[in-house]
C-alpha positions in Angstrom: 140.2 123.1 109.8 138.5 121.0 106.6 137.9 122.6 103.6 134.0 123.1 103.1 133.6 120.8 100.8 135.5 118.0 102.9 133.8 115.4 105.4 135.2 113.7 108.2 134.5 110.3 109.4 135.6 108.5 112.5 136.0 104.4 112.3 137.7 101.3 113.5 141.7 100.0 115.1 145.6 100.7 113.6 148.7 100.8 114.8 150.5 104.3 114.8 153.1 104.8 111.3 156.9 104.2 112.1 158.7 107.9 112.7 159.3 109.4 109.3 157.1 107.1 107.3 154.1 108.3 105.6 150.9 107.3 107.3 148.9 104.9 105.4 145.9 106.8 107.0 146.5 110.1 105.5 144.0 112.0 103.2 145.1 113.0 100.1 144.5 116.4 99.9 142.2 117.7 97.1 143.5 119.4 93.7 142.7 122.9 94.5 144.4 126.0 94.8 143.0 126.9 98.2 145.8 127.7 100.7 143.1 127.1 103.5 142.5 123.5 102.2 146.2 122.6 102.8 146.2 124.0 105.8 143.1 122.2 106.8 145.1 118.9 106.0 147.8 119.7 107.4 145.9 119.9 110.9 144.1 116.9 109.8 147.1 115.1 109.2 148.7 116.1 112.4 145.3 115.5 114.7 145.5 112.0 113.4 149.3 111.4 114.0 148.5 112.9 117.8 145.5 110.5 118.1 147.6 107.3 117.1 150.3 108.7 119.5 148.5 109.1 122.6 146.3 105.8 121.6 147.7 103.5 119.5 144.9 100.7 120.3 142.3 103.4 119.4 139.2 101.5 117.7 138.9 104.3 115.1 139.9 105.8 111.9 139.5 108.6 109.9 138.7 109.1 106.4 138.2 112.3 104.5 137.1 112.9 100.9 134.9 115.8 99.4 131.3 115.6 100.1 129.8 114.2 97.1 126.7 114.8 95.0 126.1 112.4 92.6 127.0 114.9 89.4 130.1 115.7 91.0 131.3 112.3 91.9 130.5 111.2 88.3 132.6 114.1 87.3 135.5 113.5 89.6 135.6 109.6 88.7 135.2 109.6 85.2 131.9 108.2 84.8 131.5 105.2 81.8 128.8 105.7 79.2 127.2 102.6 78.9 125.6 101.7 75.0 123.8 99.3 74.9 123.5 97.5 71.5 120.1 97.7 69.6 117.2 94.8 69.1 118.9 94.3 65.7 122.2 94.0 66.9 121.4 91.9 69.2 119.4 89.3 67.3 122.2 89.2 64.9 124.4 87.9 67.6 122.1 85.5 69.0 121.7 84.2 65.1 124.8 83.7 64.1 125.7 80.3 63.7 129.2 78.2 64.4 130.5 75.0 64.9 130.4 75.5 69.1 127.4 77.5 69.1 125.3 74.5 67.0 126.8 72.2 69.5 125.8 74.4 72.3 122.3 74.6 71.3 121.6 71.0 70.8 123.2 70.0 73.9 120.8 72.3 75.1 117.8 71.2 73.8 118.9 67.5 74.2 121.2 67.7 77.8 121.7 63.7 77.1 124.0 64.8 74.6 126.4 65.9 77.3 126.5 63.9 79.4 126.3 60.3 78.3 129.4 60.8 76.4 130.8 61.2 79.8 129.5 58.8 81.4 131.3 56.5 83.6 130.4 52.7 83.4 132.4 51.1 85.4 131.8 53.3 88.1 128.0 53.6 87.5 126.0 51.3 85.6 125.5 49.1 88.2 124.8 51.2 90.7 121.9 52.6 88.0 120.8 48.9 87.1 120.3 48.0 90.9 118.5 51.3 91.3 116.6 51.3 88.2 115.2 47.4 89.4 113.9 48.6 92.9 112.2 51.9 91.2 110.6 50.2 88.7 108.8 47.6 91.2 108.0 50.7 92.4 106.7 52.6 89.3 104.6 49.9 88.9 102.8 49.4 92.1 102.1 53.1 91.9 101.0 53.4 88.4 98.5 50.9 89.2 97.6 52.4 92.6 97.5 55.7 91.3 95.5 54.9 88.5 92.5 55.1 90.9 92.5 58.6 91.5 92.0 59.3 88.0 89.1 57.2 87.5 90.2 55.1 85.0 91.7 51.5 84.4 94.9 50.0 86.2 96.4 49.7 83.2 96.7 53.4 82.4 98.4 53.4 85.3 101.2 51.3 84.1 101.5 53.4 81.2 101.7 56.6 82.9 104.8 55.2 84.6 106.7 54.1 81.4 106.7 56.2 78.4 106.9 59.7 80.0 110.6 58.2 81.1 111.7 57.7 77.6 111.2 61.3 76.8 112.6 62.9 79.9 115.7 60.6 79.0 117.0 62.6 76.5 115.6 66.1 77.5 115.7 66.3 81.4 118.5 67.8 83.2 117.8 66.3 86.5 120.2 62.6 87.4 118.0 61.5 90.2 114.2 62.2 89.8 111.9 59.2 88.7 109.4 61.1 86.3 105.9 58.9 86.2 102.6 59.5 88.5 101.9 62.0 91.4 99.0 61.6 94.0 98.2 65.4 93.7 98.3 66.0 90.0 96.6 62.9 89.6 93.6 64.1 91.6 93.4 67.7 89.8 93.3 65.1 86.3 90.5 62.7 88.1 88.0 65.5 89.1 88.0 66.7 85.4 87.3 63.4 84.0 84.7 62.8 86.9 83.4 66.3 85.8 83.2 65.5 82.0 82.5 61.4 82.0 80.5 60.8 85.6 78.4 57.5 85.4 75.3 59.4 84.4 75.8 59.8 81.1 76.8 56.0 80.5 73.4 54.6 82.4 71.8 52.2 80.2 68.1 50.8 81.2 67.7 46.8 82.1 65.6 44.5 80.4 63.0 44.2 83.4 59.4 44.6 83.4 58.8 45.1 87.0 60.8 48.1 87.6 62.7 50.8 85.8 66.5 50.1 86.4 69.5 51.2 84.7 73.2 50.0 84.7 76.3 51.9 83.9 78.3 50.9 80.5 81.1 50.3 82.1 83.0 50.0 78.6 81.8 53.5 76.8 82.9 55.2 80.2 86.2 53.2 80.3 86.8 54.7 77.1 85.5 58.1 77.5 87.3 58.8 80.6 90.7 57.8 79.4 90.3 60.1 76.0 89.2 63.0 78.6 92.4 62.4 80.9 94.8 62.1 78.0 93.2 65.2 76.3 94.0 66.9 79.2 97.2 65.3 79.5 98.2 66.7 76.0 96.9 70.3 77.0 98.9 70.4 80.2 102.1 69.2 77.8 101.0 71.6 75.3 101.4 75.1 78.4 104.5 73.5 79.7 106.3 73.4 76.3 104.7 77.3 75.5 105.9 78.3 78.8 109.3 76.6 78.8 109.8 78.0 75.3 108.6 81.3 76.6 111.5 81.1 79.5 108.9 82.1 82.0 110.1 79.2 84.1 110.8 81.8 86.7 107.1 81.9 87.4 106.8 79.1 89.3 109.0 80.7 92.4 105.3 82.5 92.9 104.6 79.5 94.3 106.2 79.6 97.7 107.3 76.8 100.2 104.4 77.7 102.7 101.4 77.7 100.0 103.2 74.6 98.1 103.1 73.2 101.2 99.2 74.2 102.4 97.9 73.1 99.1 100.0 69.7 99.4 98.8 69.0 102.6 94.9 69.5 101.3 95.6 67.6 97.8 96.7 65.0 100.6 93.4 65.1 102.5 91.0 65.3 99.0 93.2 61.8 98.1 92.2 60.5 101.2 88.5 61.1 100.8 88.8 59.9 97.9 90.2 56.4 98.5 87.8 55.8 101.4 85.6 54.6 99.3 88.0 52.1 98.0 89.1 50.8 101.3 85.4 50.5 102.7 84.3 49.3 99.1 80.8 51.3 99.1 79.0 53.5 96.4 79.9 57.6 96.6 78.3 60.1 93.8 80.4 62.3 91.3 81.4 65.3 93.6 84.4 67.8 92.9 84.7 71.3 93.6 83.1 73.5 96.1 82.8 70.8 99.3 83.5 67.9 97.7 85.0 66.3 100.4 81.9 67.0 102.6 79.4 65.5 100.0 82.2 62.4 99.5 82.1 61.6 103.3 78.3 62.1 103.6 77.9 59.3 100.9 80.4 57.2 102.5 78.4 57.4 105.9 75.2 57.2 104.3 76.3 53.9 102.5 78.7 52.3 105.4 76.6 49.2 106.2 77.7 48.3 103.0 81.0 48.2 103.6 82.9 45.1 102.6 84.9 43.6 105.4 87.8 41.9 103.0 88.6 45.1 101.7 88.3 47.2 104.5 90.5 44.6 106.7 93.4 44.3 103.8 93.3 47.8 103.3 93.6 48.5 107.2 96.5 46.2 107.2 98.4 47.3 104.2 98.5 50.9 105.5 99.6 49.8 109.1 101.9 47.2 107.4 103.3 49.9 104.7 103.7 52.8 107.0 105.7 50.8 109.5 107.9 49.2 107.3 108.9 53.5 105.9 109.7 54.4 109.2 112.0 51.7 110.1 113.1 52.8 106.4 113.9 56.2 107.1 114.8 55.2 110.6 117.8 52.7 109.5 118.7 54.5 105.9 122.1 55.0 107.1 122.6 51.1 108.2 120.1 49.1 105.3 122.4 49.2 102.0 118.6 49.0 100.3 115.6 50.3 101.4 113.0 47.2 102.0 110.4 47.9 99.0 107.5 47.3 101.1 105.0 47.6 98.7 106.4 45.2 96.2 106.2 42.5 99.2 102.7 43.8 100.4 101.3 43.6 97.2 102.8 40.5 96.1 101.5 38.8 99.6 97.8 40.3 98.9 97.9 39.1 95.4 98.6 35.5 96.2 96.1 35.5 99.3 93.4 37.0 96.8 93.8 34.2 94.6 94.6 31.6 96.9 91.4 32.3 99.1 89.2 33.6 96.2 88.0 36.5 97.7 86.4 38.1 94.7 83.6 35.0 94.5 83.7 34.0 98.2 83.7 37.3 100.0 82.8 40.0 97.4 86.3 41.5 97.5 86.7 44.5 94.7 89.8 43.1 92.4 91.9 44.8 89.2 89.8 41.9 87.4 91.7 42.8 84.1 95.1 44.1 83.0 95.7 43.8 79.5 98.6 42.6 78.4 100.6 45.0 75.6 100.5 48.3 74.4 96.9 50.0 72.9 97.5 52.3 69.7 98.5 55.8 69.8 95.7 57.8 69.1 95.2 62.1 69.2 93.6 63.8 71.6 89.9 65.2 71.8 90.6 68.8 70.7 86.7 69.7 71.4 87.3 68.8 75.0 90.1 71.5 75.2 87.9 74.5 76.1 85.8 72.9 78.8 89.6 72.1 80.6 91.4 74.6 79.9 91.7 76.6 83.6 92.0 72.7 85.1 94.8 72.1 82.6 97.0 75.1 83.2 96.7 74.8 86.9 97.8 71.7 87.1 100.7 72.0 84.3 101.9 74.5 86.8 101.4 72.7 89.7 103.0 69.4 88.5 105.9 71.1 87.4 106.4 73.0 90.3 106.6 69.7 92.2 108.5 68.2 89.9 111.3 71.4 90.0 111.1 71.3 94.0 112.5 67.7 94.2 114.8 67.9 91.3 116.2 70.6 92.7 116.6 69.4 96.3 118.6 66.4 95.6 120.8 69.1 92.6 122.4 70.9 95.7 123.3 67.5 97.4 124.9 66.1 94.2 125.9 69.6 93.3 124.9 70.2 89.7 122.7 72.7 88.3 118.7 72.4 87.1 117.5 74.9 84.2 114.3 75.2 84.6 113.2 76.6 81.7 113.9 73.1 80.2 112.5 71.4 82.6 109.2 73.0 81.7 110.0 72.1 77.6 111.1 68.1 79.3 107.6 67.7 81.1 106.1 69.3 78.6 106.9 66.6 75.7 106.8 64.0 77.9 103.8 64.5 78.7 102.0 65.5 74.9 104.0 62.0 74.0 102.5 59.9 76.8 99.0 61.5 76.5 98.9 60.1 73.0 99.3 56.8 74.0 96.6 57.0 76.9 98.4 58.0 79.7 97.8 60.9 82.3 99.9 63.6 83.7 103.5 62.7 84.7 105.5 64.9 87.5 107.5 63.1 90.3 107.0 61.9 93.4 109.4 62.4 96.2 109.0 59.0 97.7 109.7 57.3 94.4 112.4 59.7 94.2 114.2 58.7 97.3 114.4 55.1 96.4 116.1 55.9 93.1 118.5 58.5 94.8 119.2 55.8 97.7 119.3 52.8 96.4 122.4 53.9 94.5 120.6 56.2 91.1 123.5 58.0 89.5 121.6 59.3 86.4 118.5 59.2 84.1 120.1 55.8 83.2 118.6 54.3 86.6 115.2 56.0 85.1 115.6 53.8 81.7 116.3 50.6 83.3 113.0 51.0 85.9 111.1 51.6 82.6 112.6 48.9 81.0 110.9 46.9 84.0 107.5 48.7 84.1 107.4 47.6 80.3 108.1 43.9 81.7 105.0 44.3 83.8 103.2 45.3 80.9 103.9 42.8 78.0 104.3 39.4 80.5 103.5 40.3 84.2 100.4 42.4 84.5 98.3 39.4 84.3 99.4 38.0 87.5 97.9 41.2 89.5 94.7 40.6 88.0 93.4 39.4 91.6 95.1 42.0 93.5 92.4 44.0 95.5 91.9 47.7 94.6 91.7 48.3 98.6 95.1 47.1 98.8 96.5 49.9 96.4 94.1 52.5 98.0 96.1 51.8 101.4 99.5 52.2 99.5 98.1 55.3 98.0 97.1 56.6 101.3 100.2 55.1 103.0 102.3 57.1 100.7 100.5 60.6 101.8 102.8 60.3 105.9 104.7 62.9 104.3 102.5 65.4 103.1 100.4 65.2 106.4 103.3 65.8 108.4 103.7 69.1 106.8 101.2 70.7 109.2 103.4 69.8 111.9 105.1 72.8 110.5 102.3 75.3 111.5 102.5 75.5 115.4 106.3 76.2 114.8 105.4 78.7 112.3 103.1 80.5 114.6 104.7 80.5 117.5 107.6 82.2 115.8 105.9 84.3 113.9 102.3 85.0 115.9 103.5 88.4 117.6 105.0 90.1 114.7 101.7 88.7 112.3 99.3 91.3 115.1 101.6 93.8 116.2 102.9 95.6 112.5 99.1 96.4 112.1 99.0 98.2 115.3 101.8 100.2 114.2 100.5 101.0 110.5 103.0 99.0 108.8 102.4 96.2 107.0 103.4 92.8 108.0 106.7 91.1 106.1 106.4 88.2 103.6 107.9 86.2 106.6 105.7 87.4 109.4 102.3 86.4 107.2 104.3 83.1 106.1 101.5 80.5 108.5 98.9 82.9 107.1 99.5 82.0 103.8 100.1 78.0 104.6 96.4 77.9 106.2 94.7 80.1 103.4 96.2 78.1 100.7 95.0 74.8 102.8 91.6 75.9 103.9 90.7 77.1 100.5 91.8 74.4 98.6 90.0 72.0 101.2 87.0 74.1 101.1 86.7 75.2 97.5 88.3 72.9 95.4 91.9 72.1 94.1 92.2 74.1 91.0 90.1 77.4 93.1 92.1 76.6 96.1 95.4 77.1 94.5 94.1 80.5 93.0 93.1 81.6 96.3 95.9 80.6 98.2 98.5 82.4 94.8 95.9 85.5 95.3 96.5 85.7 99.1 100.1 85.3 98.5 100.2 88.0 95.9 98.0 89.9 98.5 101.1 89.9 100.8 103.1 91.0 98.5 100.9 93.9 97.8 100.6 94.7 101.5 104.2 94.3 102.0 104.9 97.1 99.1 101.5 99.2 99.1 102.2 99.8 103.0 106.2 99.5 103.6 107.8 100.3 106.9 109.0 103.8 107.0 110.7 106.0 109.6 113.0 108.7 110.3 116.6 108.7 110.9 119.0 110.4 113.2 122.5 111.0 113.7 125.2 108.3 115.8 127.1 111.6 117.4 130.6 111.9 115.6 129.9 108.9 113.1 128.5 109.1 109.8 126.0 106.2 111.0 121.9 106.9 110.5 119.7 105.2 111.8 115.7 105.1 113.1 115.1 107.3 116.3 112.9 104.6 117.9 115.5 101.8 117.9 118.7 103.3 119.7 119.0 106.1 122.6 121.5 107.4 121.4 121.0 108.4 117.9 119.7 112.6 118.1 118.0 114.2 115.2 120.1 116.4 113.1 118.6 120.2 114.1 116.8 121.4 111.3 117.0 118.4 108.6 113.8 115.5 108.9 115.5 112.5 107.1 113.0 110.1 105.9 113.0 106.6 104.8 111.3 104.4 102.7 112.0 100.6 102.0 110.4 99.4 99.3 109.8 100.4 95.8 107.8 103.1 95.4 105.1 103.1 92.5 101.8 104.0 92.0 100.0 101.8 94.5 101.8 102.9 97.3 102.6 106.7 96.9 99.6 107.8 98.4 100.8 105.8 101.4 104.6 107.4 101.2 103.0 111.1 100.8 100.7 110.2 104.1 104.2 109.0 105.9 106.4 111.9 104.7 103.5 114.5 105.9 103.3 112.6 109.4 107.2 112.6 109.6 107.8 116.1 109.1 104.7 117.2 110.7 102.8 119.5 108.6 101.8 119.3 105.2 103.3 122.0 102.6 100.2 122.1 100.8 98.3 123.4 103.8 101.4 125.7 104.4 101.6 127.2 101.4 98.0 127.9 101.3 97.9 129.5 104.5 100.8 131.6 104.4 99.8 133.0 100.7 96.2 133.5 103.4 98.6 135.2 105.8 100.3 137.2 103.4 97.3 138.4 101.4 95.8 139.8 104.9 99.2 141.7 106.0 99.4 143.2 102.6 96.0 144.5 102.9 96.7 145.9 106.5 99.6 147.6 105.3 97.5 149.3 102.6 95.0 150.3 105.2 97.9 151.5 107.4 97.1 149.8 110.1 100.7 148.0 110.0 103.9 149.0 108.9 107.2 146.9 107.7 110.8 148.3 109.2 114.1 147.9 107.4 115.2 145.1 109.9 112.3 142.8 108.9 110.4 143.3 112.2 106.6 144.4 111.6 104.8 147.1 114.2 101.6 146.0 114.5 98.3 148.0 115.5 95.4 146.4 118.0 93.6 145.0 115.3 90.1 143.3 118.0 89.1 141.1 114.9 87.8 137.3 116.2 90.1 134.4 115.3 87.4 132.3 114.2 85.7 135.0 111.7 89.1 135.8 109.9 89.6 132.0 109.7 85.8 131.9 107.9 86.4 134.4 106.0 87.2 133.9 101.9 89.8 136.4 101.0 89.9 137.3 97.5 93.3 137.5 95.5 94.4 140.9 94.4 93.8 142.0 90.7 96.9 140.7 88.3 99.4 143.2 88.3 99.0 144.7 92.0 102.2 144.7 93.4 102.7 145.2 97.0 105.2 146.6 99.2 108.2 143.8 100.2 108.3 142.5 104.4 109.5 139.5 106.0 107.5 137.5 108.0 108.6 135.3 111.4 106.3 132.6 110.7 107.1 131.2 114.2 106.1 134.2 115.8 102.3 135.4 116.6 101.4 137.0 113.9 99.8 140.5 113.3 96.4 138.6 111.3 94.1 135.9 113.0 95.2 132.9 110.4 96.7 130.2 112.3 99.9 128.7 109.6 101.2 125.5 110.6 104.7 125.6 111.5 107.7 124.6 109.7 110.8 122.9 112.4 112.6 122.1 109.7 114.6 123.6 106.7 115.4 120.8 104.8 114.3 117.3 104.3 116.9 114.3 103.1 115.0 111.3 101.1 117.1 108.5 102.0 116.2 105.7 98.8 119.1 103.5 99.1 116.4 100.8 100.0 114.2 102.0 96.7 114.9 99.8 94.0 112.7 101.7 91.3 110.4 104.0 90.5 107.3 104.1 88.3 106.1 106.8 86.1 103.2 107.6 88.7 105.3 107.7 91.5 108.4 109.8 89.4 105.7 112.4 88.7 104.2 112.7 92.5 107.8 112.7 93.9 108.8 115.5 91.7 105.3 117.6 93.1 106.2 116.4 96.3 109.2 118.3 96.4 108.9 121.2 94.6 105.8 121.5 97.3 108.3 121.8 100.2 111.0 123.9 98.1 108.1 126.2 97.4 108.0 127.2 100.9 111.2 127.1 101.4 112.3 123.4 102.9 115.2 122.2 100.7 115.1 118.7 99.8 117.9 116.3 99.1 117.8 112.5 98.2 120.2 110.2 99.4 121.2 106.8 98.6 120.3 106.6 94.8 122.8 104.0 92.7 123.3 104.8 89.5 120.7 102.2 87.7 117.9 104.5 89.9 119.5 107.9 88.8 119.0 106.6 85.2 115.4 105.5 86.0 115.1 109.0 87.3 116.1 109.9 83.9 114.2 108.0 81.4 111.4 108.7 83.3 112.2 112.7 83.1 112.2 113.1 86.7 114.6 116.5 86.3 113.3 119.9 85.4 114.6 123.6 86.1 113.5 123.0 89.8 114.1 119.8 90.7 117.5 119.1 89.3 120.4 116.6 89.4 122.1 118.5 92.2 119.8 117.4 95.0 121.1 113.7 94.8 123.7 113.1 97.2 125.8 109.4 97.7 124.9 109.1 101.2 122.8 110.9 103.5 125.7 112.3 105.6 127.2 113.8 102.6 123.4 115.5 102.1 123.8 116.5 105.7 127.2 118.2 105.8 126.6 119.7 102.6 123.6 121.5 104.3 125.6 122.4 107.1 128.3 124.0 105.4 126.3 125.6 102.9 124.3 127.4 105.9 127.2 128.4 107.9 129.1 129.9 104.5 125.8 131.7 104.0 125.1 132.8 107.6 128.8 133.7 107.7 128.1 135.7 104.7 124.9 137.5 105.4 125.0 138.3 109.5 121.2 139.0 109.3 120.4 136.1 107.7 122.8 134.4 110.2 120.5 135.4 112.5 117.6 134.5 111.0 118.2 131.2 110.1 119.4 130.1 113.9 115.7 130.0 114.7 113.5 127.0 113.2 111.1 127.9 111.1 111.7 131.6 109.8 111.6 132.2 106.5 112.4 135.7 105.1 109.7 136.0 102.1 109.3 138.9 99.7 106.0 139.8 100.3 105.2 141.0 96.7 102.4 139.2 94.9 100.9 139.9 91.5 97.9 138.0 90.9 98.5 134.1 92.3 102.3 134.7 91.1 105.5 135.1 93.6 108.8 136.5 92.7 111.9 135.2 94.3 115.2 137.5 93.9 118.0 135.6 92.9 120.7 137.5 95.3 123.7 135.1 95.3 124.5 135.9 99.2 121.2 134.7 100.1 119.9 130.9 100.8 116.6 132.0 100.4 116.6 134.9 98.3 115.1 136.9 101.6 114.9 140.7 101.3 115.3 143.9 103.2 112.5 146.6 102.8 115.0 149.4 102.1 116.2 146.8 99.1 112.6 146.4 97.4 112.8 147.1 93.1 109.5 148.3 92.4 109.9 148.0 88.6 110.6 144.3 89.5 113.9 144.4 86.8 115.8 142.7 89.6 113.4 139.9 90.1 112.1 136.7 88.2 109.3 134.9 88.3 109.3 131.1 89.7 107.1 128.8 88.1 107.1 125.3 90.5 104.7 123.6 88.9 103.0 123.7 85.3 99.3 123.9 85.0 98.4 120.6 84.9 100.5 119.7 88.1 98.4 123.0 90.2 95.4 120.9 89.0 97.1 117.4 89.9 98.2 119.0 93.5 94.6 120.4 94.2 92.9 117.2 93.4 94.9 115.2 95.7 94.5 117.5 98.4 91.0 117.4 98.0 90.8 113.4 97.9 92.9 112.1 100.2 92.6 108.6 101.9 92.7 107.7 105.4 95.2 104.9 106.4 92.2 102.6 107.5 90.3 103.7 104.3 93.3 102.5 102.1 93.4 99.4 103.9 90.0 98.9 103.3 90.3 99.5 99.3 93.3 97.3 99.8 91.2 94.2 100.9 88.4 95.4 98.5 90.1 94.9 95.6 92.0 91.5 96.7 88.1 90.2 97.5 87.3 91.5 93.9 90.0 89.7 92.0 89.5 86.1 93.4 85.3 87.0 93.0 86.1 87.7 89.8 88.4 84.6 89.4 86.1 82.0 90.7 83.0 83.4 88.9 
């Protein structure tokens, strides 16, 4: 037989050992002087040898080790004491400067220093030149087109395609992304430009005596709009630099793929609607924010009769041709050495047609008109505008960084190198600050432009510098050649490049079919859905909010909704009651497997989430459901019954016996009357006779006491990653509530970090000690069985009583509101026989399970318990209030 503190586990196949050879599977006997333990191990070895001899192919193996509590495991295995360095010591080490440290810091700030010295000129230079030329042409045209989204002159789009590349070359960590304008961020900047510089602010009266007519001061409007756009770009860069210095690049991880997908799809719709007026060449108002799409469409259809046919035909032909050729490039990308630069070809042809046919004067087509050669002088931003664009700038900074890093990570994974998220924040921030001072708007990256740079052979940011050189040539020498180009062609190029964003809609039906049932069924079972089950809802909610409320508020709404899914997942975690697989140390959810059986007298409760202030009430509610009773109510009902029994004993109507059986006289009182009767506690210091009560049988008094069918509770914390101070306080009270009604509580599966967390939060005290921590569920269950077995053998009366589920030996002695427990060494719950009562109380000690503050908290928690549906409603109300607050 095994020692009292040994456990046997059955597992998997191994051949028997050769004869006269020590078996590698024989357990090492524990260091104990107990001869019975050595005999047990000898018998175990003999059993193992017989097992392998009878069935060499048995798919099993045996493990024997002590039953470990956390404290015993730490003692036996000599746990290392972790010495944490002080803040001053860490600061001293980080501030130490050597040659290697300085060089490493220089390479970290300027990554170009690291890779430029190892640049293989012969292998990479030609590929980078070809890629740079191709990308530069695309950058030039996209810069001209995206300037329309910002509502500024096209020349500023060329500036935005040039200046950010210069600083990113020095500071960026991605080798393949093409830095420059992106439709989504351009539209976000454009909405702020239209808000702060609408046409109504630049109206001038005409010298017309017949009627009061006005015109727009175009030069003043353009100057103010580029000032707003460049100032917002500088502010965006400041936000990004600060975030990079604070090392908060990880925050972008909260922008999940479904959220970004829904947001960019909605942004693509905004871009499409905003470019419809340019394709049709009709006048619309300056709308942005809530229902802006509806207002723009209303203006477009109201003025649809003013459509310019030349612009419409040119735009539609450009969209069809560009999308068709891009589809060919995608389909035959492995056969075509270089993708067809269709935007360049279409632009050149459209410019030639417009110049040759003179579309401007003959058909009234809207053309670019003026692209001045050269660069403008740098100028500082208008700081007085910062407060008016603070919120939009921050959201644009986060979105532009998230989009750029997501594209950079795709190519970094493909080409096996690492992206530094915080350094990318600094690189884009400084790029935006630098370019904003040169009349540019916000820089990010575009997947289509980056795909051109990578697919044409780009190996490093040298290709980016070559593309910047091409853009500079366009600015200095070739820009004026594009002046006859129709704006509808540029708008069509923008729309054609939105195809990839609109294709994200096709992901929603797939996600919905995969998760539709899961999105509904968890709520019916009372458990919150997982994050993956809510992916379609995150996508749809973010997209709809961004379409209806505008991009800024829509992004915030999607983020709040996403955070709400996390709150729901943790606030209403999945909890389960575990059972054991017979003959193993495996414990699984009883509802999932037919072969899993419940451990007699033991409830094993598992919580699959961190426990903190938001879900501790739900945790307690689920625990009460799992055990089948409320420990506080049980304790109060037992107190009431005990006091009534003592009162009847004092009147002589009841008489305790030595074996604990209480002789009952006929009472005749009505149960409802006794339940409603208010019983006053006896005066302090009054001592009654000791007795035992079998709570599973019918009581001699008409008090309904909830049945307690367990003697032990095991909390499986293997999936609990942390507890906060509120949860620790509440958990300690829960454990004391169970201990008070003689239900032992054990915690299994806590890792060392969790134990240190419990220590730091002062979880342990005189009642809740470290002895209740066990390495695994099986350790705790075997400990419970062995302890009850040992106590039962030592005390036959207790053994008989303990075999009955729910019987509790109590000392019916009460002084005021206090109970007295006998520290008898041979009993589990300190039961007393009536014949052994010591009326002087010299052999008893008072057990104060709760402090006065804990008693008050316990009473408040019991009186203010909230039902589960109301918890869901309160969570929804809190999230709604938070959204309304941010929106206001």
